[in-house]
N, C-alpha and C positions, 0 to 999 in steps of 0.2 A: 360391945353393942353393935347391932346390925346397922349397916349403912342406911341412910335415908333412901328409900326407893321410890322413884317417879317414873318407872318404865312405861307404864300404861295406866288406864283408868278402869281396868278390871282385875286388879290384883287382890282386892279385898273380897270377902264373901258377899254378904247381903245386909241391907238395912235391918236393924234390930226389930223394927215393926213388922217386917216381913217374916222374920224367923219366928217371932212370937205368934203370928197368925197361922203359920205352918205347924207349929207346935200345938196350938190350940185345936186345930182341925185334923191332926195327924191320924186319929183312929176312926174317923168318920168314913163311911162307905158311900162313895159317890159314883155317878156315872163316868165312863171314860171318854177319851177323845175330845174333850172340851164341851161336852153336853151337860156338865154339872152346873149347879146353881152359881158357884163362885165365878166360873168363867162367864156366865151369862150376866152377872152383876158387873163384871169388869167391862164387858162389851157396852152395856147400857151407859156406864160412866164415860167411856171413851167416846161413844156417839155424842153424848151430851157435850163433852169437852170440844169436839171437832164440829159441832153444830151440823152433824150429818146423821139425822135420825134413821135413815134407811141404809146406812153403811153396813157392809159385811166386815167383820173383824175376826181374824184368825191369829192363833198364837203358835209360833214356832220356836225352836230351840236356840238358834243363833243367827248371826248376821249373814254368814256365807250361805247357810242353807236357805235363808229367806231370799237373798238376791238370786240364787240359782233357781229357786222355785218360781219366783215372781216373773223373772225375765223369760224363763223357758215357757211359762203358762201364757204369757202375753204375745210372744213373738211366733210367727209362722217359721216353718223349718228353714226357709231360704233367707230369713232376715237376721240382722245384727242389731247391736245396741250401741248408741252413741254415748261416750263418756270421755272425760278429759284424760290426758296421759297419766295424771297423778291420781286418778279415781281408783277407789278401793278394788273394784272389779277388774281394773286394768293392771293392777300391780301386786296386790297383797292377798289375792284369793287363789293363788296357785293354779290359775287357768281354769277355775271351776266353771265359768261361763262357757269357755270353749269346749271344755270336757262334756258339757250338755249339748253341744252342737251348734252353738251360736258365736259368731265372731264379735269381738269388742272393737268397734270402730272408733279409734281415738281422735280426739279433737284438741286443738290448742287450748292452753290454759293460761289465765292470769291470776295469780294469787289463788290457785287451786280451783278457780271457776271457769265455766264456759259461758260465752255470751250468746244471746239470741241470735246475733248476727252470724256467729261461727256455725251454729246449728243451721241456720237458714242456708248458708253457703254450701254445707255438706249435702243438705236435702236437694237443693236445686242443682248442685254439681251432678249428683246421681241421675236426676230426672233428665238433664240435658246431655248426658253422655250417651252417645249412640250405641255404645257397647254395654249399656247397664244391665242387660239380661245375662251377661257373663259375670256380673259383680254381685257382692252381698248387698242386699237392699237394706237401708237404714229403716228399722221398724219401730224404734222407741228411743226415748232420751232418759239417761240415768244421771241423776245428781245426788249429792249428799249435803245434808245440812246439820252441823258444820261440814266443811270440806275436809279432805285429808290434810290440808294446811291449817286447819282451825279457823278458817275464814268463813264469813257468812254471806249468803245471798240476801240481798235487800228485797223488800216487797216488790219494788219497781222491777228489779231484775228478774224475779220469778214470774211476774205478770207478763213481761216481754217474752220470756221463754215459753210460758204457757200458750201466749198468743201465736207464736211461730208453730208450735206443735199442733195447735188446732187448725191453723191455716193449712198444714200439710197432712192433717188427719192422722197423726201418730200420737201414741200415749206418752205421757210424762210420769216417770216413776222416781220417787225420792227415797234415798236411804237415810234413815234417822237414827242410826246406831248411837249417836251422841246427841240426840235431839233435846234432852233435858238441859244440856249446857248451852245450847243455842237459845232455847226459851228463856233461860235466866240471865243471858247476857244483856247488859244495858244497851249495847250497840245494835241489837236485834229489833227488827220491827215486823217480823213474820210470826203469825200465831198459828195454832192448830187448825183454827177455822180457815184461815188463808190457805193452808196446805190442802185441806179438804175441798176448798173451792178451785184450786188451781191444778191439782195433781190428779191423775187417774188412779194412782195407788201410791201408798207410802207406808213406811213402818216407823213405829215409835220404839226406840231402843230401851231394852231393860238391862241386858248383860252389862253394859258399860255405865248404867245409870241406876245403881242400887239394887238390882235384882241378882239372885243366884245365877240365873240365865233367863233367856227368853226375849222374843221381839213380838210386837203387836202390829200385825198387817192391817191397814185400813184401806178399804176399797169404797170410796164415797157412794158409788152407784151400785145398788144391790144387783147381784148376779151379773156384774160386768164380766167376770171370768166364770162361766158356768163350770160346775163340778170341781171347783178348786180344792175342796176337801179331799177328793180322790186323788187329784194331781199331787197334793202335799204328801199323801201316803205313798204314791208311786216313787216319790224322791226319797223315801225313808226319813221324812222330816215330820211325821205325825207323832205327837206325844200320846201314848196310851194313858198316862196319868196326867191328862190335860188340866186337871184342877190345880196342879202345882204352879203352872204358869198363870192360870186364872186368878188364884189367890194373890200371886205377887202383883199382878196388874190391878187388881181390885184395891189392893193396899196402896199402890203408888198413885192411884187416881182418887184417893180419899183425902180430903181436907188439904188439897194442893201439895202433897208430899213430893210429887215428881218435880215440880218447878223449884221447891225448896231445896231439894238434893243438888240441883244444878247450881243454885246460888252459892252453895258452900264451896263448890269447886271453883267457880269464877272468882270469888273473893280470895281464895288461896293463890290462884294463878296471878291475880293482879299484884298481890303483895311480893311475889317472887319476881314479876316483871320489873317492879320498881327497884327491887334490890339489885337485879342484874344490871339495870341502866346506871344506878349509882356507883356500882363496882366496875364499870367501864366494859362489860360484855356486850356483844353485838347480837341482836335479833336476826336471824337469817331472813325471815319474812315476818311481816306483822300478823298477829292473830289475836283477836279479842276474847277468845273462849278459854277452855281449860287446857289447850295445848300450846306450849311455848317451844319455838325452835331457835336454838342459840348456835351461832357459828364459832368454833373454837379452833385456835391454832394448836400445833402439836404439844406445846408446853402446857397450855390451859387444859387440853383433853386429858393428858397424862395426870395432871394434879387432881382435877375434878373426878376423874374415874376412880381414883384411889379412895375418895371420900364419899361418893354418892353413886347410886345406880340410876343411870339414865338410859334412854333408848337410842341406838344408832339410827340416823335417818338417811344421810348420803355423804359422799365424799365430793367435795367441790374441786374444780380444776385448779383453783388457786392454792390448794393444799389444805385448806380448812376442812373440818369435819362438822357437819350439822348433826346436833344431838337434840333429841326431844325430851322435854319435861312435861309430864301429864299429871294434872291434879285430878282428884275424883270427889264424888259424893262424900267420901270418908276421910278426906284430907283435913287434918286438924290444924289450928294455928301453930301448935307445937311442932307439927311435921314440917310446916313451911319454915319455921324459925331454924330447925336443924339443917334443912338444905341451904338456907341463906347463910348460916354459919360456915358452910363448907366453901363458899365462893371466894 
């Protein structure tokens, strides 16, 4: 029997409701590039969910493409993007942002998050440096919800960060690759409407949240980024069969499916957390969402690696190895039981 696998939250295909809709519409002939009726229906539902009736909504294939396109389209050529050292664009996107000509300006993190105070210090430090014309200018702020550590920004934290960005006249952009798991988490107090009110742009993740692929970019102010359609195409990120993404998000935003999918992952993760604690394992850092980070000594790592597939996260100075356990929208109680039995 195959070992229980909890390496990531995009190991499975797609929710059956999405596959059924794709099958039902497979032979229809529709316009390309997102001009089809399904994509427009998805945009309408997303605008309603975000309370942003004038929002521009675009569908892209994946998270790295989305971050690269959005950061490049917002920044001027001489600007960089502020992100925490553990931010996805700073570590796990193979330098995609730098490849596009923009520096990632790393900030200190606490539990995977950057504070409004840290952002303010960076922006004021640049402005007050007499040599700032020789430096990369901070041009926007990048966050993710949840963070790479599975932690959550509270509404108060996001409001403070948004306030600093407005004070310094720079955009706030949020990566929502795992947004379904944030929205479904009992510890969360941030809604889609909050994101639309506080962010200049953000995206709703599909790849890791029940879709075959795809992310939905939401820009609350219409035409905030002129000609973004063309910019997406320049980056090779425009889907010719845009209706495939449109159908998926239309399905995800029908009858609350997106948040229900997230709840499944959170419930499974909570069961595994309780079992880890009962069996004496140590969490490397607290995370309330679908990602669990456990610190293993050499003996624990060898034993658990023989029985289950987890993801390597980092090697600690004390010799312990941090491994990640990620549940998903498709994780069943039986899946969780099999992992717990391996502990």
